[in-house]
C-alpha positions in Angstrom: -7.3 8.7 -19.0 -3.2 7.9 -18.4 -2.4 4.5 -18.6 0.9 4.9 -16.9 3.8 7.8 -15.9 7.5 7.2 -17.5 10.4 10.1 -15.9 12.0 11.9 -13.2 10.6 10.7 -9.7 10.7 14.2 -7.7 9.0 13.9 -4.9 7.8 11.1 -2.6 6.1 10.2 0.4 4.1 7.4 1.9 1.2 8.2 0.5 1.8 9.9 -2.7 4.1 10.9 -5.9 5.1 13.2 -8.0 7.0 12.5 -11.5 8.8 14.6 -13.9 7.7 13.5 -17.2 9.2 15.9 -20.1 8.8 19.6 -17.4 5.3 17.7 -16.6 5.1 16.7 -12.8 2.3 14.9 -12.5 0.9 13.8 -8.8 0.1 10.3 -7.8 -1.4 8.5 -4.5 0.2 5.6 -3.9 0.0 2.4 -1.4 2.6 1.3 0.5 2.7 -1.9 -1.4 4.3 0.7 -4.0 6.4 3.0 -2.1 9.0 0.3 -0.2 9.9 -0.2 -3.6 10.4 3.9 -5.8 14.0 4.6 -6.9 15.8 6.8 -4.5 14.5 10.4 -5.9 15.5 12.1 -9.4 15.9 7.8 -10.6 13.8 6.8 -13.0 10.6 5.4 -11.6 8.1 3.7 -14.5 4.4 3.4 -12.9 1.7 2.3 -14.0 -1.1 4.3 -13.2 -5.1 4.6 -12.9 -7.1 7.0 -13.3 -10.1 8.5 -11.8 -12.5 12.1 -12.2 -13.7 12.6 -9.3 -15.7 16.5 -8.9 -14.1 19.0 -10.7 -10.6 17.1 -9.6 -8.7 14.5 -11.8 -7.1 11.7 -9.8 -4.4 9.2 -10.0 -2.5 6.2 -8.8 0.3 4.9 -9.6 1.1 1.0 -8.9 5.3 -0.7 -10.0 3.1 -3.3 -11.6 0.7 -4.2 -13.7 -0.5 -7.5 -10.8 -1.0 -4.5 -8.1 -2.4 -1.6 -10.6 -4.8 -4.3 -11.5 -5.8 -5.4 -7.6 -6.6 -2.1 -7.0 -8.5 -1.8 -10.1 -10.9 -5.3 -9.2 -11.0 -4.2 -5.3 -13.0 -0.8 -6.9 -15.3 -3.0 -8.4 -17.2 -3.6 -5.0 -19.7 -2.2 -3.6 -19.0 0.3 -1.1 -14.9 0.8 -2.2 -13.9 3.7 -3.6 -9.8 4.4 -4.9 -9.0 5.6 -2.0 -10.0 2.5 0.2 -8.7 0.4 -2.8 -5.4 2.8 -2.0 -5.3 1.6 1.7 -6.0 -1.8 1.5 -3.1 -2.4 -0.6 -1.2 -0.8 2.2 -2.5 -3.3 4.6 -2.4 -5.9 2.6 -0.1 -6.6 -0.1 -1.3 -8.1 -3.5 0.8 -11.7 -3.4 -1.4 -12.7 0.2 -4.6 -10.6 -0.9 -4.9 -12.7 -3.0 -5.3 -16.1 -1.2 -7.1 -14.4 1.2 -9.7 -13.7 -1.0 -10.2 -17.3 -1.8 -9.3 -19.4 1.4 -12.5 -16.9 2.4 -10.0 -15.2 5.1 -12.3 -12.3 7.0 -10.2 -11.9 10.0 -6.8 -11.4 7.5 -8.9 -8.8 5.6 -10.3 -7.1 8.9 -6.8 -6.5 10.2 -6.7 -3.8 7.1 -7.7 -0.1 8.9 -10.6 0.9 7.1 -11.9 -2.7 6.7 -14.6 -3.9 8.8 -16.2 -7.6 9.1 -19.4 -6.6 6.6 -15.7 -4.7 4.1 -14.3 -8.0 4.0 -17.0 -10.7 3.9 -18.6 -8.6 1.1 -14.3 -8.2 -0.5 -14.8 -12.2 -0.9 -18.3 -13.0 -2.0 -17.9 -10.1 -5.2 -13.9 -11.2 -6.4 -13.6 -15.1 -4.7 -14.3 -16.0 -8.5 -12.2 -13.7 -9.8 -9.4 -13.4 -7.4 -7.2 -15.9 -9.2 -6.9 -14.2 -12.2 -4.2 -11.9 -10.4 -1.0 -12.9 -10.0 1.4 -11.1 -7.9 4.9 -10.2 -10.4 7.9 -9.6 -7.8 9.8 -6.4 -7.6 13.8 -6.3 -6.2 13.4 -5.4 -2.3 15.2 -2.9 -0.9 18.9 -3.2 0.6 18.3 -4.0 4.3 19.3 -0.8 6.5 19.4 0.7 10.5 16.2 1.7 11.7 17.2 5.2 12.7 15.2 8.1 14.4 14.1 8.9 11.1 12.8 5.8 9.0 11.0 5.1 12.5 8.8 8.6 12.2 8.6 8.0 8.1 7.1 3.8 9.2 5.1 5.9 12.1 3.6 8.2 10.1 2.5 5.9 7.1 0.5 3.9 9.4 -1.4 7.8 10.7 -2.3 7.7 7.3 -3.8 4.5 7.2 -6.0 5.2 9.7 -3.5 3.8 13.5 -4.1 6.2 16.3 -0.2 7.4 16.7 -0.4 6.4 20.0 0.1 2.9 18.8 1.6 3.1 16.1 4.1 4.5 17.9 4.6 2.0 20.1 4.8 -0.9 17.0 7.2 0.4 15.7 9.7 1.1 18.2 8.6 -2.9 19.2 9.7 -3.7 15.3 12.2 -1.5 15.7 14.3 -3.1 18.7 13.1 -6.4 16.9 14.3 -6.3 14.0 17.8 -3.4 14.4 20.1 -3.2 11.8 17.5 -5.1 9.2 14.9 -2.6 10.1 14.1 -1.0 5.9 11.2 0.5 6.0 9.1 -2.2 4.5 10.6 -5.0 7.2 8.9 -2.4 10.5 5.6 -1.3 8.3 5.2 -5.5 7.9 6.3 -6.3 11.8 4.3 -2.8 12.6 1.2 -4.2 10.8 1.5 -7.9 12.6 1.6 -6.6 16.0 -1.4 -4.7 15.2 -3.1 -7.1 14.2 -2.5 -9.0 16.3 -3.5 -7.2 19.4 -6.9 -6.5 17.1 -7.5 -10.0 18.2 -6.5 -9.7 21.1 
């Protein structure tokens, strides 16, 4: 089992990264919560990994903190939730928000995540309510503010599409978020604002 990777970050996207460890490139799937805080390309990165074997394929899932990895592995213990959906959940709700959502039985918050219906949200709460208190996510350094240019907007739209949102809806809310946030619109800020708007739209 591969428990962690330390090496040079040679490729990154909202859902996956490649880390060069002594000349060997390791591909890992990551949630948006990890992508937010990745260093620049060619910088050293440490990812805590969870290894999953699917048929004849070994798949790595990477996280910047042990707490985020623990949240992922806890979600994978819920019946009906595999590693891909667990990653998707952490892309739509951070581990920091996940704990109180489970502890307080906030079905609506969990249901706002793409791929999580009411029954799945209720099952997460029932199966993890007693365990969620063990997760105390670590803080990571926020990214520097930047300008919400066309390239950044498209990256955020692509990330939301990867989460399962229709492109038209994603483009609309990201455009609204970019106009509202202006120069303070980092990738993380825009994704969170867009997810908030999509959740409000679903409730409305």
